[in-house]
C-alpha positions in Angstrom: 12.6 2.0 -23.4 16.2 3.3 -23.6 17.6 6.5 -25.1 20.9 8.4 -24.9 20.6 11.9 -23.6 24.3 12.7 -22.9 25.5 13.2 -26.4 24.4 16.8 -26.7 22.0 16.2 -29.5 18.2 16.3 -29.2 16.0 13.7 -30.9 13.7 16.7 -31.6 16.1 17.8 -34.4 14.7 15.1 -36.5 11.3 16.7 -36.7 11.2 19.8 -38.9 7.5 20.2 -39.5 4.7 21.5 -37.3 2.2 18.8 -36.4 -1.5 19.6 -36.4 -3.9 18.7 -33.7 -7.0 16.7 -34.4 -10.3 16.4 -32.5 -10.0 15.0 -29.0 -12.4 12.2 -28.5 -10.6 10.7 -25.5 -12.1 12.9 -22.8 -12.7 12.4 -19.1 -9.4 10.6 -18.5 -8.7 9.5 -14.9 -5.0 9.1 -13.9 -4.4 7.1 -10.7 -0.9 8.2 -10.2 2.0 7.8 -7.7 5.5 6.6 -7.5 6.3 2.9 -7.8 4.9 0.7 -4.9 2.7 3.3 -3.3 -0.3 1.1 -3.5 -2.1 2.3 -6.7 -3.3 -1.2 -7.6 -6.0 -1.1 -4.9 -7.8 1.5 -7.1 -7.9 -0.4 -10.3 -11.0 -2.5 -9.8 -12.6 -0.3 -7.2 -12.8 2.9 -9.3 -13.6 0.9 -12.4 -16.7 -0.3 -10.6 -18.1 3.3 -10.7 -20.9 4.3 -13.1 -19.6 5.3 -16.6 -16.0 4.2 -16.0 -14.2 1.7 -18.2 -11.8 -1.0 -16.9 -8.4 0.1 -15.8 -5.7 0.7 -18.5 -1.9 0.6 -18.5 -0.7 3.2 -21.0 3.1 3.1 -21.3 3.2 5.7 -24.0 2.4 8.5 -21.6 5.1 7.3 -19.2 7.7 7.5 -22.0 6.6 10.6 -23.8 6.1 12.9 -20.8 9.6 12.5 -19.3 11.1 12.5 -22.8 9.6 16.0 -23.4 10.8 17.1 -20.0 14.3 16.0 -20.8 14.3 17.6 -24.2 14.4 14.3 -26.1 11.1 15.0 -27.8 9.6 18.3 -29.0 6.5 19.3 -27.0 4.3 19.7 -30.1 5.3 16.2 -31.3 4.6 14.7 -27.9 1.3 16.4 -27.7 0.0 15.1 -31.1 1.4 11.6 -30.5 -0.5 11.5 -27.2 -3.7 12.8 -28.8 -3.5 10.2 -31.6 -2.7 7.3 -29.2 -5.5 8.2 -26.7 -8.0 8.7 -29.5 -7.1 5.3 -30.9 -7.3 3.7 -27.4 -10.8 5.3 -26.7 -12.0 4.0 -30.1 -10.5 0.5 -29.7 -12.0 0.1 -26.2 -15.5 0.5 -27.6 -14.9 -2.4 -30.0 -13.1 -4.6 -27.5 -10.0 -4.3 -29.7 -6.8 -5.0 -27.8 -8.8 -5.7 -24.7 -7.1 -7.9 -22.1 -8.8 -11.3 -21.7 -6.2 -12.8 -19.4 -8.1 -13.9 -16.3 -5.5 -13.2 -13.7 -4.2 -9.9 -15.0 -5.0 -6.6 -13.2 -6.2 -5.2 -16.5 -8.1 -8.4 -17.5 -11.8 -7.8 -18.1 -12.6 -10.5 -15.5 -11.6 -8.0 -12.9 -14.1 -5.5 -14.3 -17.6 -5.0 -12.8 -19.3 -6.5 -15.9 -17.0 -8.5 -18.3 -20.0 -9.1 -20.6 -19.8 -5.5 -21.8 -16.6 -6.3 -23.6 -17.9 -9.5 -25.1 -20.9 -7.7 -26.4 -18.7 -5.1 -28.1 -16.9 -7.8 -30.1 -20.1 -8.0 -32.2 -20.0 -4.3 -33.2 -18.9 -3.1 -36.6 -16.3 -0.4 -36.6 -17.0 3.0 -38.2 -18.1 6.6 -37.6 -20.9 5.5 -35.4 -18.4 4.4 -32.7 -16.8 7.9 -32.8 -20.3 9.5 -32.4 -21.1 7.2 -29.5 -17.9 8.3 -27.7 -18.8 12.0 -28.4 -22.3 11.5 -27.0 -21.6 9.6 -23.8 -19.8 10.7 -20.7 -17.4 7.8 -20.6 -14.3 7.9 -18.4 -11.2 5.8 -19.0 -9.0 5.2 -15.9 -5.3 4.7 -16.2 -2.8 3.5 -13.6 0.3 5.6 -14.1 3.8 6.1 -12.5 5.4 9.4 -11.8 3.2 11.7 -13.9 3.2 14.2 -11.0 7.0 14.5 -11.3 6.4 16.3 -14.6 3.0 17.9 -14.0 4.0 21.0 -15.9 4.5 18.9 -19.0 1.2 17.0 -18.4 -0.6 20.3 -18.1 0.7 21.4 -21.5 -0.4 18.3 -23.4 -4.0 19.4 -24.0 -5.6 16.4 -22.4 -9.0 16.3 -20.6 -8.0 14.7 -17.3 -8.2 14.4 -13.6 -5.5 13.0 -11.4 -5.9 11.1 -8.2 -2.4 11.3 -6.6 -1.6 8.6 -4.1 1.1 9.0 -1.4 2.3 6.5 1.1 4.7 6.9 4.1 8.1 7.0 2.4 9.7 4.4 4.8 7.0 1.9 3.8 7.1 3.0 0.1 10.8 2.8 -0.3 11.1 -0.4 1.7 8.8 -1.9 -0.9 11.1 -0.6 -3.6 14.0 -2.5 -2.0 12.1 -5.8 -1.5 11.1 -5.7 -5.2 14.8 -5.3 -6.2 14.6 -1.8 -7.6 18.0 -1.0 -6.1 19.4 -3.1 -8.9 16.7 -3.9 -11.4 16.7 -0.5 -13.1 20.2 -1.2 -14.3 19.3 -3.9 -16.8 16.2 -5.9 -16.1 14.3 -6.2 -19.4 11.1 -6.1 -17.4 11.8 -2.7 -16.2 9.8 -0.7 -18.7 10.9 2.7 -17.3 12.5 5.2 -19.6 16.2 5.1 -18.9 19.4 7.2 -19.4 23.1 6.4 -19.4 25.8 7.8 -17.2 29.4 6.4 -17.0 28.3 3.3 -18.8 25.5 2.6 -16.3 21.8 2.7 -16.8 19.5 4.7 -14.6 15.8 5.6 -14.6 15.1 9.0 -16.2 14.3 10.7 -12.9 18.0 10.3 -11.8 19.1 12.9 -14.3 20.8 15.7 -12.4 22.2 13.5 -9.6 23.7 10.6 -11.4 27.2 11.2 -10.0 25.8 11.0 -6.5 24.1 7.6 -7.0 26.5 5.7 -9.2 28.6 4.2 -6.4 25.8 3.6 -3.8 24.6 0.2 -2.6 21.1 -1.0 -3.5 19.6 0.1 -0.2 21.1 3.6 -0.7 20.0 3.8 -4.3 16.4 3.0 -3.4 16.4 5.7 -0.6 18.1 8.4 -2.7 15.8 7.7 -5.8 12.7 7.5 -3.6 13.4 10.8 -1.7 14.3 12.7 -4.9 11.3 11.5 -6.8 8.9 12.3 -3.9 10.4 15.7 -3.5 10.0 16.3 -7.3 6.3 15.2 -7.2 5.5 17.4 -4.2 7.2 20.4 -5.7 5.3 20.0 -9.0 1.9 19.5 -7.2 2.4 22.6 -5.1 3.0 24.6 -8.3 0.1 23.0 -10.2 -1.5 25.3 -12.8 -4.8 23.5 -12.4 -5.0 22.3 -8.8 -8.7 21.5 -9.0 -7.8 18.7 -11.4 -5.9 17.0 -8.6 -7.1 15.0 -5.7 -4.6 13.8 -3.0 -5.3 10.5 -1.3 -3.1 8.7 1.3 -2.6 4.9 1.1 -3.1 4.6 4.8 -6.5 6.4 4.6 -7.7 4.3 1.7 -6.7 1.0 3.4 -8.2 1.9 6.8 -11.2 4.0 5.9 -12.1 3.2 2.3 -15.8 4.4 2.5 -14.7 7.9 3.5 -12.2 8.0 0.7 -14.7 6.7 -1.9 -17.1 9.5 -1.0 -14.4 12.0 -1.7 -13.6 10.3 -5.0 -17.3 10.3 -6.0 -17.4 14.1 -5.4 -14.1 14.6 -7.2 -15.0 12.6 -10.3 -18.7 13.3 -10.4 -19.2 9.5 -10.6 -21.3 7.3 -8.4 -20.5 3.9 -6.9 -22.5 0.9 -8.1 -23.7 -2.3 -6.5 -20.4 -3.9 -7.5 -18.1 -1.5 -5.6 -18.4 -3.0 -2.2 -17.3 -6.4 -3.5 -14.2 -5.0 -5.0 -13.4 -3.1 -1.8 -13.6 -6.4 0.1 -11.5 -8.1 -2.6 -8.7 -5.5 -1.9 -9.0 -6.4 1.8 -10.3 -3.0 2.8 -10.6 -1.9 5.5 -7.6 -3.5 7.1 -5.4 -2.8 10.1 -1.9 -1.5 9.5 0.9 -2.7 11.7 2.9 0.5 12.4 5.4 -1.4 14.5 6.7 -2.9 11.2 7.7 0.6 10.0 10.3 0.9 12.8 11.8 -2.4 11.7 12.0 -1.2 8.2 13.6 2.1 9.3 16.2 0.2 11.3 17.0 -2.0 8.3 17.7 1.1 6.3 19.8 2.7 9.1 21.9 -0.5 9.2 22.7 -0.3 5.5 22.7 3.3 4.4 24.9 6.3 5.1 23.9 8.8 7.9 23.0 11.6 5.6 20.4 9.5 3.7 19.1 8.0 7.0 18.5 11.5 8.4 16.8 12.6 5.2 14.5 9.6 5.2 13.5 10.2 8.8 12.8 13.9 8.1 10.7 13.0 5.0 8.6 10.6 7.0 8.0 13.1 9.7 6.9 15.7 7.1 4.5 13.1 5.6 3.0 12.3 9.0 2.6 16.0 9.9 0.8 17.3 6.9 1.7 15.2 3.8 4.7 17.3 2.8 2.6 20.5 3.2 0.0 19.3 0.6 -2.9 19.1 3.1 
């Protein structure tokens, strides 16, 4: 999704009416959030195996609307009602297996759910008011895998959603190295499979979170772009989380803890969500190769690769950020 935000005009000028809110039937939302490549995918099938939790969803609308509101491209009241309508429709459609993913190898495919037959059975249901009433009467949770919501938590908090956030952090050296190996030092600039909201600066395209430091990043090499974007995005997420209006809605988990000690983390998640594991959960934990041993020697090799290819200022910043993460997770714990 692409929009121009440098012309001095706001998209919001188009909307002259006040939008009214309707009933919220999409309650108990669970956002598994974090920056790109932090390891969120390990949660998708594991948490979906809990009691009363649907299969994982990707919901690109929220990843476009929230930063658009933050940047002034969309009025807050318009963003709020569009999210309400979209989430309500999604909650309704899920109960009818409408728009459900039947691709067997996809992360969101129902064959990666604890009981795919549930979605086949729903194909037989008629739509109507009884579906809405069923949603009202049952404590159903819909989990979403999201990117960078924490970076605009103040906007998320103003959208009148019923949610909890599990925020995942990973050592920044490992995280940003994964950005580079996936080509994100260049792909943001024109890859049609980059579905991140983008902005334009000096005829170049950047992800929305580069607004404010475009001039500093425009001439950097791909290694340096990954490091600068990663550091700034992590700093933004941490700052927003520290200033959360509703901190009890947020649970912080470390990638390293989840990988090495999954049972301890699942107990924490059970308490946070008020949901219990099922007989299926252990199988999905094994499928994600948890627990597993992490090779910390690799991190030194990754750091050296960055030092060989980025400027000294960025190198020092990356080292300091990693030290802050290892000490107390940027002061969050």
